[in-house]
C-alpha positions, 0 to 999 in steps of 0.5 A, a space after each residue: 065948820 069942818 067938813 069930812 067924808 065917810 067912808 073911804 074904806 068900804 066898797 072900794 075895789 083897789 088901794 088906788 081907789 082909797 088913795 085917790 079919794 083921800 088925795 082928792 078930798 085933801 085937794 078940794 079942802 076937806 078936813 077929814 076922812 072917816 071909816 066904817 068897821 065890820 070884820 064880817 058881814 053875815 049873810 043873815 042876821 037877827 040883830 037890828 041895826 039901830 040907825 035904819 028903818 028896816 034894821 039892816 045895814 046898806 051893805 052885802 056880805 061881799 062888800 069890801 070893808 078894808 080894815 079901818 086902821 090899815 086903810 087910814 095908814 094908807 091914807 096917812 102915807 099919801 096925804 099931808 094935812 087930812 085928819 083921819 077918823 074911825 066912825 066908829 070902831 067896835 071897841 068891845 070886840 077888840 083886844 084893848 092892848 092891841 088896839 091901844 098899840 095900833 092907834 098910838 102907832 097910827 097917830 105917831 106915823 101920821 104926825 098926830 092926825 088920827 081920831 079914834 072913834 069908838 062905839 059899843 057895837 050892835 051886831 051880835 053875830 059879829 061878836 060871836 064870829 070874833 069869839 067875844 061875848 056880846 053881853 056886858 059889852 057896855 061895861 067892857 067899853 067903859 073899862 077899855 077906854 079907861 085902860 087904854 088911856 093909861 097906855 097912851 099916858 106913857 106911865 107905868 100901866 097898872 089896871 086890874 078889873 073884871 075884864 083886864 089884868 095889866 101890870 108893870 109895863 109901858 107901850 111906846 110910841 105914844 100918840 103924837 097928840 096929847 090928849 089923844 082924841 077919843 070920839 064916842 059914837 051913838 045915841 042909844 042906851 048910855 051913849 050920852 053918859 059915855 060921851 060926857 064921861 069919857 069922850 073928847 068928841 061925839 059922833 052923832 049918827 043923825 042925818 038932819 039938823 032937826 035930828 041933831 037938835 033933838 039930841 042936844 038936850 040929852 047930851 047937855 043933861 049927861 054933861 051936867 050930871 058929870 059936871 062937864 061943859 058940853 062945849 068941851 066936846 067936839 061934835 061931829 054928825 052926818 050931813 046929807 047935802 042933797 037933803 039939806 043945802 049949804 044954808 043949813 050949815 049955820 044952824 048946825 053951827 048954832 047948835 054947837 056942831 063942829 064937823 059935818 061928815 058927808 057920806 060918799 054916796 050922798 055926793 052922787 054920780 058913779 065917780 067919787 072924784 068927779 063928785 068931789 069936784 062938783 061938791 067943792 064948786 057947788 057946796 064948799 064954795 058957798 060955805 066958805 064964802 
């Protein structure tokens, strides 16, 4: 089982804090570190966060959200093996050409360690601030994924759609990885259909093995509709060790989960570096033994 950590870019008070937790994660044997994305955190919002009971994020407007790609570039420059993932970036509010260039560049400079996690977004107030329509974001998501893959292919790009007009260009460097992994996040709406159709991986925002188990059937149904083997999709999900001990990892494996991503707050204690050492001794050692 691969074990990751999330987020390394939120609530940090210095670049050294990002580097420190990433280096410690690599040193204790974690496989990956991940980020969250919000360009803004509104003081008040009517949009409902779909993954909490009260519909609110667990952050304040003053909470630092270091841009995911910049934070992961910093991590790449200060680690050797750690894989890097966005969990997830909000694709429909991004410029797809800029994002394709940035992500290919990050994979290039990291030596092929980057995984682009993307979702359709839920915070309408953020889209408004970005000057991007909230409506049709699902259709733009689908279009952007297909268009960006053309950029990463290295071929002459031709893509005309309702949302994009690209013709007669290339963009280098290409990602080091081929195929370049796109991880699609979410469980709402057409999320499973998108994972089955476009995803190399699925980021399941669940926090228990029972919750993940309940999500496997709709994923399998979506894959069947696309004529795709679900085993070709790398599955990542959140894991809260204080709620579920190391003994539950085997159940995740039986479900087909490939990666468990631990939220930094779930490590406990005020010092994440000490908490990672404890996690390695008390949890990772039991998983690997």
